[in-house]
N, C-alpha and C positions, 0 to 999 in steps of 0.2 A: 559272062558267067563269073569271071574273076572279080569283077566289080561288085556283083551281088554277094559273093562269098565274103568279100571284105566288109561290106555293109553289115551283113548278118554277124560276122565275127566281131565287128565293132560294137554292135548292140549287145551281144552276149557278154563281151568284155566289160562294158559299162554296167550291165545288170549285176554281174558277179562282184564288181567293185562296190556297188551300192549295197549289196547284201553282206559283203565282207565287213563293213564298218559296224553294223549292229551285232553281228556274230562275234567279232573280236571284243566288242565292249562287254558282251554278255559272258563269254567263256574266259579267255585269258584276262580280260579286264574286270571280271567278277561283277559286272553290272554296277560299277562304282558310280556313285553320284555325290556331288558336293552340294549340300543344301545351304550351308553357311560355312565358309572357309574358316578353319580354326575352331569350329564349334559343333557342327553336326554333319555327319556323312552317312551314306547308306550303301548297301551292297547285297549281293546274294550270299548264300552259304559259302564259306571259305574253309580251307584246311587250316590246321593249327599253324603251319609254317607261314601261310599267307596272312593269317591274322597278325602274327608277330611282325611280318614285313610291313604291312600297312600301318600297324600301330606305331612302329618306329618312324615311318615316313611322315605320318600325320599327327604324331603325339597323342594317339587315342588313349583316353583315360577310363572310359566306360563303354562296354559293349552291351547293346540292347538286343537280346535274342527274342524275336517276336514269334518264334516257333514253340515256345513253352519249354518247361523243364522235361528232359527226356533222359534221365540217368540210365546208363546201360546201353544207350544208342551210341554207335561209334562216333557219329558226327558231334554229338553233344559232349561226350567224354573228352574227345580230342580238343574241342573248343574250350571247355572248362579248364582243362590242363594248360592250354596255351595262355589263357587269361591269367591263371594263377602264376605261371612262370614269368609272365611279362609284367605282373603287377597291375593288371587291368581289372576294374570292377566288372562283375558279370551279373546282369539282371535279366530275368526271363519273364516273358508275357505270352500267355497261350492264346494268341489271336488266330482267327481263321479268315481267309479271304471270302468265305461263303456266309459270313454273319457279322453283325455289328460287335465291337468289343463290349463286354459286359461293363456296367457302370463302375464296379469295384476295380476292375483291371485298368480301365481308362483313368480313373482317379489316381491309382498308384503310379501309372506311367507318368502322369503330369507331375506328381510329387518327385519322382526320380529326376525328371528333366529340371526341376527347380532346385533340387538339393544335391544332385550328383555331380561328379567331376567331369568337366568338359576337357577335350572334345568327346562327343558321343559318336559311336558307330552303331547304327541300327541295321539289322539284317533279318530276312526270312529265308525261305528256301530258294526262291528265284530272284528276290530283290525288287519285285514289281508291286504286288498288291499290299501286303501287310507293311512292307517297308515304305511304300508310297504314302499310306495313311499315317504311319509313324512320323514321317517327314512333314506331312501336311499339318499334323497336330502341333509339331514343334513351331512351325511358322505361325499358326493361329495364336499360339500362346504369346508370340512376340508381337501380335497386333496386326498380322497380315489379314487381308480380306479373303473371303472364300475363293473367288476366282484365282487369286495368286496362289493360295495353298493347293488348289486343285491341279495346278500345273505339275505337281509332283507325281500325279498318277501316270502320265506318259501314255504313248500310243498303244501299248500292249495291255493296259489296265482294263479296257473295255467297260463293262457294267458290273464289275464285281460287287456283290452286296455290301462288303465292308465299306465301300466308298459312300454308302448312303449316310454315313455319319456326318459328312459335310452338308448333305442335303437337309438333314434334320436340323442342323445348326442354322443353316441359311434360312429355313422356314420359320424356326421358332426362337431364334436367338434374340430378336427384338432389340438389337443394339447392345446387348450385354456382352462383356468380355467372354471369351471362350471358356476360361476356367470357371467363371461364375455360372455359366450355362451348364457346364458339365456337372458341377456339384449340386446345383439347385433344380435344374429342369431335366437333365438327361435321364435320370432313373425312370421317371414317368414316361418320357418320350420313348425310351428303350422298351419298356413294358408294353406300351400301346402298339409300337411297331411290331414287336414279337407276336402279340395277340392277333394282329391283322394278318401277319404272315401265316400263322398257324390256322386261322380261319380259312384263308384262301387255299391252303393245302389240304384241308379236311375233305373227305369224300362228300359228294352231294347228298343231302338229306341227313347227314350226321347230326346228332343232337349234342350240343355243347355240354360239357360236364357241369353239374350244378356248382355254384359258388359255395365255398365252405361257410358253415353257420357262424354267425357272430361277426 
């Protein structure tokens, strides 16, 4: 009986240890990721004090808030204040894990990556979906292939719709650099993708709205 209890206890102990690693990384560790040392990092939402602490440790110069502008929200106001006090540029992008980034927002994000001060720190609420795509876009701009960029999604990403951005590029990029594809082809791909989603979600038998005249 004692042997059985020891075996069970050992299994439970190992299981708890395995679970403790991702839990620590997510909570005390703020789901921190190093995409390129000295250039691009990612995390979940942090307090103002944590932002300052990580900024000092990694010399963060630009914070990329993928949750959008939310003045009046405690997390946003605290974050904006911390960035101002630490001399960190604060850029906001209203992305959602449940949809593709709109073409204008994606183009502006690319512009900030090209002209902003490094190192960057991108974050969303949990640091998984929007941050994962933000990190993947950074790598694609640097010439990484789609499979390499997709590794930023991680095991908890699942099939979040925002990740379809990489699928669209993989299917329609035709060897073009990512930035060129975003500026030249993505608006049409985005519109077609959205139209297909809307049609699939429409009730059976619904009549599409007529196209505007002209």
